[in-house]
N, C-alpha and C positions, 0 to 999 in steps of 0.2 A: 363455375362461377365462384368467385372469392367470397368466403363467408365473412360477414362483418359481425362485430360484437358491440353491444351497447356500452356507452361510457359509464363509468362507475363514479358515484359521488364520494370521492376520497375524503377521509377524515385525517387531517394533518395536525399533530399536536407537538408544539415546540418543547424541547427538553432542557435547554440551557440558553444562556443569554447570547452566545455567539455562534453556537453550532449544535446541530442535532435535532431531529424530529422523528416522531413515531407516526407511521401511516397505518390506518386500520380500514376496515370495511372493504377489503379486496383479497381475492384468492389468487396468489401468484402461480398456482399450478394450472390455472386456466389461461387460454390465450387472451391477451390484453387487447383492448381496442386501441386505435391510434391515439385517441384522446387520453386514455389511461397512461399510455407510454409517455405522452407529452407532459401530463401532470406529474408523473413520478420523476421524470427527468428534470423538470423545472424545480420540483421540491428538493431534489438532490443538489442541484446547482445553488439553490438559495440557502439550504441548511448544511450543505457540504457532506453530511452523512444522514441517511434515513434508515429507519429500522421497521421491521415487520415482525409480528408475533404469530404463533400458531399456524405456520405454513407447513404444507405437506408436499415437499419436493424430494424426488429421488434424483439420481444423476441425470437422467434424460430430461426431467422437468427443469432442473437447474440450467442445463444447456439451452433448452428451448427459451427459458426466461432471458438468459444472457443475450441470445441472438436477437431478441427484440430491441436491445439497446446498443448493440455494436457487434464487433467481430472478436470472438475469443482468440486469445493469443497464448503462446506457450514458449518457454525457454527450451531450445532443442538440446538433446543429448543428456548426459549424466547430471548436469547442473539443475535440471528441472525439478528434481525431488520426486516424492512418491505420488502416484496417481492411481485412481480406481481402475480396475481392469476394464478395458474397452473405452475409457474416457481420458485420454492423455492430455486433454486441454483443461482438466480439472486437477487442481493441486490438493492433495490430502494433507491436512494439518493435524498430525496425530503423533505424539512422541513415541508411542510403541512402534509404529511403522517406520519412523525415522531412525529409531535405535536399531531396528532390524537391518536397515540399509547401511547406516553410517557408523554403527557401534553404540554400545550402551551409554546412556546419559549424554548423547551428543549435544542436545540443546543446552542442557544444564552446564556442561563443560565449557561451552563457548560463551555463555552468559558470564562465567567467572573470568573470562578474558576481555571483557569490555574495558575500553579505555576510561570510561566514565560511567557513573550510575545511570545516566540517561541514554546510553548508547543503543538501547533497544528501540528508541523512537525511529521510525522509518516511513518513507513513502515507497510504495512497491516498485522495485526494479528500476530505480533511477540510474544505475550504471549503464543502462541501455540508452541510446540516443533518443529514443521515442518511448518513454515510460508509459505504462498503461493509462488510458484516460479515466478508467473507473474500475472498481472491483466489486464483485458480489460474493459475499461469504455467508454460508449457511451452517447452522449448528445441528449436529445429529446426536452426539453423546455429550452430555453436560453434567458435571458433578453437582452435588447438592449445594455447594458453596464455592466461591472463588472463581478464578479464571476470567475476570472481566477484561474488557478491552476499552482503551481510551483513544479518542481522536482529538486532534487540534486543528483549528482553523488558521491556515497559513495566510489568508487574506487579512483577517483581523490582526494577526501578528505583525504583518507589514504595516498596516494602518496605525498600529500602536507605537511604532517607532517615532522618534523625534523627526521633524522635517529634514534636518541636516543629515541624519543617519539614513533616512529613506533616499535622499539624493545620492549619497555615496553608494548605497546598496544597488541602486538602479544601474550603475555602470560596472558592477563586479561580475565575475564568472568563477565557477568552482568545479573542481575535478571530483567526479563520483566514481567509486569503485566498490566492489564487494569486499567485505571484511575490513572496511576503512575504520570502523569503530572498535575493532578488536586488536589486541596485541598478540601476534602470532610469533612463535619462537622456532628457529631452526633446530633448537635442541630438543624439541618435543616431536616424537615420531608422528603423532596424529596431526600436528600443525604442519609438518612437512608434507603430509598427504594432501591436506587442504590447499597448501601453496602450489603443489604440483598440479592439482585439478584446476586451480585458477589459472596457472601459467599455460596449461594446455589449450585453454580457450578463454583468453582474457576478455573482459568486457569493461571498458572504461570510457567515460564521456565527459565532455565539458558542457555544463549547463549555465544559463544566466542565473544569478542569485535571486533576481526578481523575475518572475514569469508573468507574462500577460496571458490571462485566461482566454483560451480561444473562443469560448462561448459567451462569457459574461463581460469580458474586457477588464475585469478586476486585476489588480496586481497582487501576487502572492509571494511570500518569502520562501522560495523554493529550495530549502535546505533541510537536511535531516542528519542527526548524529551518527546513524548506522552506516551511512554510505558516502558522506562527504570527506574526502581525503585532505583537501587543501583549497585555499583561495588562490587563484592564479594571479601572479604578479607580486606576491608578497613573500618575504622570507618566512621560514617556518615559525619563528616566534610571533611575528605579526599576524600570520594566518591563524595560529592557535588562539590568540587573544580575541581576535575579531569573531572567529567561529564560536568561541565560548559565549560571547555576547549574543550572537544571533540564536544559538541553540537555547540559551536561557529565555530568550524572547518567545520562541515558538511553543515552549512547554509551560508558559505561565498558566496557572489554573483557570483564570477567567476565560481563556480561549478554548477550553477543553470540555468534552462531555465523556462520561463513563457509562458503559452499557453492560448490564448484567444479562448474560445469555440464559436462555431456556431452550430445551429441545424444540426445533421448529422455528427458531428465530433466524432472521435474515438481515444482514447489513449491506447496504449499497452506498458506496462512498465515491466522492469525486477525488480521484488520485492526483488531479492537477492542482488541488488547493488544500490538501490535508496531509498530515502525518499521523501515524497511529502507533500504539504501544500495547502489546499483549502482556497481561499480568503474569508474573513469574511466581505467584504465591503457592502453586500446587506442586512444584518440582520436588520438594522434600518429602512429599506424602506418597508412600508406596501404594500402588494400586488405584490411585486417584488421577484421572486424566480426562481429557475432552477430545472429541473427534469432530473436525470441521472440514468444510470443502470450499475452495475458492476458485472463481473464474475471473481472470483479468481481461479487460477489453482493450483492444488495440488503440494506441494513442498516436500523437504526432510530436514532432520535434518542438520543444519549448522555444519560445521567442521572448526576448527581453525588451525593456523600454528603449534601448538604444538600437534595436533591430538585430542584435546578435542572436543567431539561431544555433541551437545546440550542435556540437561537433563530436564526431567519433574519434577517440584516441586508439581504442582497440575493440575488436568485435564487430558484430553486424547488428543492424536494426532488428527489433522485434517484428515478427510477421503475424498476420492472421494465421490461425492454426492450419487451415486448409492449404496454405502455401508453404508451411514450415516443414522442416525435416522431422518426420514423426519418430525418429529413433530416441 
């Protein structure tokens, strides 16, 4: 007999005017009722990112939680990044682990290669033709200060455009690729290694600039500085100027929320309607770091207002982990 669990009276507290809410009075380490899942999903779609404090999740509990909301996915092969032993569908976000794999100060070195000071803003895995629908990130080791994360509401950013600019954006498409926000040089040996890794298994997609949210029907300005290489159909100068305008729009402070992590904090965000930025204020401090873990949930191909559906230029769609190459 299937065990049922009573619904919880969730407490949802808004954190900012356009985005973000904190949910309390729930233990994510316990199986959730169908009503709990529905309430949390609805809050996530309404507020775009929801936060939980004082949770006690290990890797198994994190995976169990994620599977109640969708299918975990994973980039196959060497591009996936670092993962905990036995949990290849969980991405470890830990500078020390990344340095051990990619070389010392890998993250800090590539921050110095950003094309703009805002190039860290990103939506997870948009070079894939079907970017994740949502992501669940939990904090394990958190320093006494710094390391905050910001999210922005791409629906509010779209709605804040002038009507004429919204009309134009509705018909545009953009090319998304990894390292689009970085300037890589063939004269740098480490850059050549990254280029070689990317060329060995390229992942590039064309997405509508405005995405119709598959659950809410809202329109979102589906662009991010880290991964958008160009607007299709424009010369480089025109594309650059228009992208600057759109990128400035999505990171306007009024559309954002900033979250200060604590051990046991969990963030659950709508990857179809947000971009986010990890603070870089700890990189210069030796011995100060944070360790976090993320699961991305399988998404679908974005569809724009004209009916354009995202197309693959290079690579393969993301798959549910159970179907993916586990290497």
